[in-house]
C-alpha positions in Angstrom: -23.4 15.1 -19.9 -25.7 18.1 -18.0 -24.2 21.0 -17.1 -25.3 23.8 -14.5 -24.9 27.4 -15.4 -23.3 29.7 -11.7 -22.4 32.8 -12.0 -18.3 33.0 -10.9 -16.3 35.9 -9.3 -13.0 35.1 -11.0 -9.8 37.4 -9.1 -8.3 39.2 -12.2 -5.1 38.1 -10.8 -5.7 34.5 -11.0 -7.5 34.7 -14.0 -4.0 36.3 -15.7 -1.7 33.5 -13.8 -4.2 31.1 -16.6 -2.6 29.5 -18.8 -4.4 31.1 -22.8 -5.6 27.7 -23.2 -7.0 27.6 -19.8 -8.6 31.2 -20.6 -10.3 30.8 -23.3 -11.9 27.8 -22.1 -13.2 28.7 -18.0 -15.3 26.5 -18.1 -13.5 23.9 -19.0 -10.8 25.4 -15.9 -13.5 25.7 -13.3 -14.7 22.2 -14.1 -11.6 20.0 -13.5 -10.7 22.5 -10.1 -13.8 21.8 -8.8 -13.0 17.3 -9.3 -9.4 18.0 -8.1 -11.8 20.1 -4.6 -13.6 17.3 -5.0 -11.3 14.3 -4.8 -9.0 16.3 -2.0 -12.4 16.2 -0.5 -12.9 12.9 -0.8 -8.9 12.1 0.8 -9.8 13.9 3.4 -12.8 12.1 5.2 -10.9 9.0 4.4 -7.6 10.2 6.7 -10.5 11.7 9.5 -12.0 8.5 9.4 -8.9 6.8 9.7 -7.9 9.3 12.9 -10.1 8.7 14.2 -10.5 4.5 14.9 -6.3 5.1 15.0 -5.7 8.1 16.3 -4.3 10.9 14.2 -1.0 10.2 12.5 3.0 10.7 13.9 5.6 12.7 12.5 6.7 9.3 11.7 4.4 8.8 9.1 3.5 11.3 7.5 7.5 12.3 6.9 7.9 9.8 4.1 4.7 11.6 2.2 5.6 15.8 3.6 8.9 15.3 1.8 7.3 14.0 -1.5 4.5 16.7 -1.3 7.2 19.4 -0.9 9.9 18.0 -3.7 6.9 17.9 -6.2 6.3 21.4 -5.1 10.2 22.3 -5.9 9.7 20.9 -9.7 6.6 21.8 -10.1 8.2 26.0 -8.7 10.8 25.6 -11.0 9.1 24.6 -14.2 6.7 27.4 -13.2 9.6 30.0 -13.2 11.7 28.4 -16.3 8.2 29.3 -18.7 8.2 32.1 -16.8 12.2 33.3 -18.4 11.4 31.5 -21.4 8.6 33.4 -21.5 10.7 36.7 -20.7 12.5 36.7 -23.2 11.0 35.3 -25.4 11.4 32.4 -26.5 8.7 28.9 -27.1 
């Protein structure tokens, strides 16, 4: 696959929060992040198209998805906290 070389500026704190594996290959990390952003933009476009035709989603329609997102975020935060605690304790 052909690639395009670009220069980017990265916040040092963001860089520090990446895993050593991601820091070792920043090009792959940036590509992964851009793929996620492109997918998000595509999803946002679909929602906008649907809402333009049918009107905005109601709170009742959105509730199960918001609950699932909050639950997933909470689980991820717990996992990150546990990983940080293991690193702090010097565990693998």
